[in-house]
N, C-alpha and C positions, 0 to 999 in steps of 0.2 A: 404397486409401485409408488414410493413415497416421493415427496419433493427432494430434487437433487441439491446437494450442498457438498461443495468443494472443500478439501482441507490441504492447504500447502503447509509444509513442516510437520507432516504426520509422523515422522520417525523420532522426533523429540518427545520429551515427557508430557508437555501440555498438549501437543498435537495428538499423541497416542491416546491421551485420556479423552479428548474430544471425539476421536474415533470410536472409542468404546461407548460413550454415551450415545452418539449417533446410531451406532449399530442397534441399540434396544430402544430408540425413540420411536413412538408410534406414527410420526409424520415424515420423517426425513430418511433419505437414502445417501449415505456418504459416498463421495468419489475422492479418491486419492489423487492429488495434484502433484505430480513429480517435479521438485525442483532439484537443484544440484546437490544439496545436502541429503535429499531423500533418495538419491541413486546411488549413494556411497554406503560406507559399511554401515551406518546406522539403521538403513532400511531393512536390515535383516530381522528387525523387530516385527515387521509385518510382511516379511517376503512370501510367506506361505498363504497369505490372505487371498481369497477369491473376490474380494471387493473390486469394483471398477476402478480402473487407473486411467490417467490422462496426463499429458504434460501440463505444466503449470503456465499455460499461455492464454490470452484472451480469446483465442480461436477456439480451444478446447472448451472453455467456460461456455461460449456461445453454442458450439456443437452438442454439448452435453445437456444444454438447457437448464444450467445451474442457476437457481434463484439466488443464492448466497455463497460466499467463500469465507472460510475462517483462515486467517493468516497466523499461524503459529510459528513465525519467522522472527529473524533478528530485525531491529528498526531499519537498518539500510536495505533489507530484502522487502520488507513491507513498503517501504517508500517507492520502491521499483514497481512492485506488482499491484498495489492499491489502485493507482490511477488507471491501469490497464484493465483490471477486472470491473471496476466502476464503468468504464467505457463500454465494456461488453454487456453491460445491463445487469450486473449482479450487485447485491447488497454485500458490502465488505465489513467483516468484523475482525478488528486487528487485535491480536493479543500482545503485541510488542509495545514499547513506549513511543513509537513513532509520532503519534498524533495526540498523546495525553496532555501536553503542556501548553496548548492553545496558541502559542506563537513561536515563530522560528528562532526569535532571540532567546526565548527562555529554553528552547530545546538545545541551542548552541551552548548556553551557560552551563547546563547539567549534562549533556552528553559530549561537549567538547567536539562537536562536528557540526557542519552546516546541514541544514534541512534540504532534501532533494525534491519535496513536494510541498513547498509552503502554501500553495494555492488551495490545499485541501483542509487547512486548519478551520477555515469559516465554516464548514459543513460537517465536521467530525463531531458527533454526539459523544459525550462521555458516559461510558456504559455501566453507571452505578444504578441499577433499576429502583432502588429504594427512594432515589431523590431525582431521577431523570427519566422516569417511565414514558412520559408523553414524547419528549424529544427523541428518545430511542425508537419509539414506535414509528416515527416519521423519517428517520434518517436513512441515507444511502451508506454512510460510513460511520461505523461505531468503534470507538477507541475502548477496548476492554481495559478497566482499571488494573493497576499493579496488585500484587498480593498483599504486601504490607499496608498500602493506602486503603484497601477495602476493609480490613480489619480495624484500622484506626479510624477511619471516617465514620463507619457504622457506630463506633463506640462514642466518638466525640462530638459530632455535629449535633445530635439532639441536646446535649448538655450545653454546648456553646450557644445555641438558638435560645434555650432556656435561661441563659445568663447566669448559670450557677457556677461557672469556673472563674476563679480569680486569675485572670491572664496576667497580671502583673507578677504573680508568684511563678508562672511558667507552667508548662505542661511537660512531663517526662515520659516518653515511650520506650519501653525496654522490649524489644522485638526479637523473638527467636524463631528460626525457621529450619525446617527439615532440608536435607541436601539436595532434593530434586529442584528446590527453587532456583538453583544455580544452572539448571539445564543439563543436557547430556554431553555437551562439548567437554572434551578432556581438559583437565587443569590440575596443577598440583595441589592447590588449596583444598579441592574437593575430592581428592583421591583417597582411597580407603585408609591407608595409613596415617593420613594427615588428619582425618575426621573421626575415626573410631576412637572411643575413650577420650575425646577432646572437646573443647568448647571455646569458640573464638569469636571476637567482634570484628566487623569488617566495615569499610566505607564509612568511618566515623566522621561525621559533621559534613559529609559530602555525598550521601546516599541519593541515587537518582529518584527514589520514591519520595523524598521529602517535599518537593514542590506540588506533587499530586495531593498530599495530605493538606497542605496549605490552601491550595486552590479551591478545595471542597469544603473543608472545615471553616474557612474564614480566619484561621490563626495566621499570625506573622511569624516570620522565620526566628526572630529573636525571642518568640514566646514558646518555642517548640524545640525540645532537645529529643533526638531520635537516635537510637543505636540499633543496628541489626546484628544479630549473633547468629552463628551456624552451630547447630546442635546435632549429635550423631543419630538422627533418626530419618527414615526415608521422605515423610510427607508430613505437612501441618505447620501452622503457625500460630503461636501464642503470643500475645502482646500484653504486657502489664503496664497499664497507664496510670500515672501519678499526677494529682493536682490537689490544689487547696480550694475548697468551696468559698463563695462569697458570703456564706452564712452558715450556721450550724445545720447540717442535714443528716438525717439517717440513711441508711441503705434503702430502706422502703420508700422514702421520699424521692430518692434519686431514681429507684426503679419505676416509680409511676410515671416519670418523664418519658422513660423508654417505652412504657406500656402504652401510653397516648400515641407516641410516634409510630411504633411498630405493630400496633394491634391487629392490622390486617396483612401484615407482610409474611408471606408463606416460608421465607428462608431465614427468618431471625428468630432464635430461641432465647427467651430470657429466663435466668435463674432466680430462685428465691434469694432475697437479700441475706448475705452472709455465705452464699455457696458460689463457687466460680467453676468454669468449665476447664476441661483438659484436652489433649490432642486426641485421646481415644474416642471422645463424644463426637468429633467432627470428621474423623478420617473417613475418606470415600464418600463424603456427602457434599452437598451445596449449601450447607447451614453456616451461618454465622452465630455462635453462641456467646452471650454477653453475661457476666456476673459483676455484683458491685459489693464492695465492703467499704464502710465509712465510719469515721469517729467524729461525731458532732461536737465533742469537747475541743478538739483541735483543729476541726474543719479538714482534716486529711481524708482524702478519698482515693480508692484504688478500684480501677476498672480492669477486668480481665476479658479479653475478646480473642476467640479462637476460630480459626477457619482451616479447611484443608487448602494448602497453597495450589494444589492442582484442581481443585473443585471450585468453590466460591472465589478462590483466588486466581483461577485462570479459566480452564475449559469448562467447569460447571457454570461459571457466570457468563461465559461466551454463548452457551447453549440457552441460558435464560434470555439473554439479549436477543438471540436468534428467534426464539419463540415469540418475543414481543414484536421483532421486525417483521415477521411473516404472519403475524396475527393469530397465533396459535395459543393454547392455554399456557401461561408462563411456567408452570410446574412440569409441563409434559417432558418425559423422559428423565426427570430429575428426583422424583420420589418413588 
């Protein structure tokens, strides 16, 4: 019998992905915590499952002896459930944007709503292991990063810390995502006839993931142009990031910066200079793949960063954080 881990929101794409990883995990035993959305039509995804089920209540968390709970729920649901599950003694890993932005003021600015649990911002660790591993290992509440910011920050932060990006020239991030990134909730823009054989941009200059990139990378909003685009594939994120270097640099020189930063990171894969990743390379994995192409003569540089939005962009990274929080090997269940 493994360590009990609850999943609320298990009928959504990220929640179901988390269940799949936990089922094959060597140390964890998943328990499906039924919230309102999980008892409706979407739950048919797992209706035939023989896994343990319980109501999504603090009493159930305590009675089941759950060491941790994953919240694959909307921000407003996470704000309601997180304090209750923390009080029941469980570590909470939230996959929504409820606790990512560090202050209730910033949350209101980008989510256009008041925050229902502002007292938790002070203890929410931002769950990007490559930069926050120690804090994640000590935290009761872990805020799993968004998919777009994960790909962007893993690509940008080493170069910004090395001082090779000409910030006055700006950074452009052209980000493309598969449809599962929008969740399972029915909507016209993500319906089959709207998405198939189509390609569209959305939330231009107001995407909720922008402040996450700024907070982790250190860029200012005026220095960063981000556009999210929906492509007719099931899963995956590919970001093409453009900037001008502060001096002439080859792709090999830029890749050396990544190699020094990520030499011991199990889920970062670096490509030979001149080669870049695609979505097939990262689908159904917890990897972030990074490639570089640079032109020293013009100082133009292009970074391509690819992840699976349901893997490293959501459930995979949540399990990586869960491993750290419960002191198991970081790669358990993910390789």
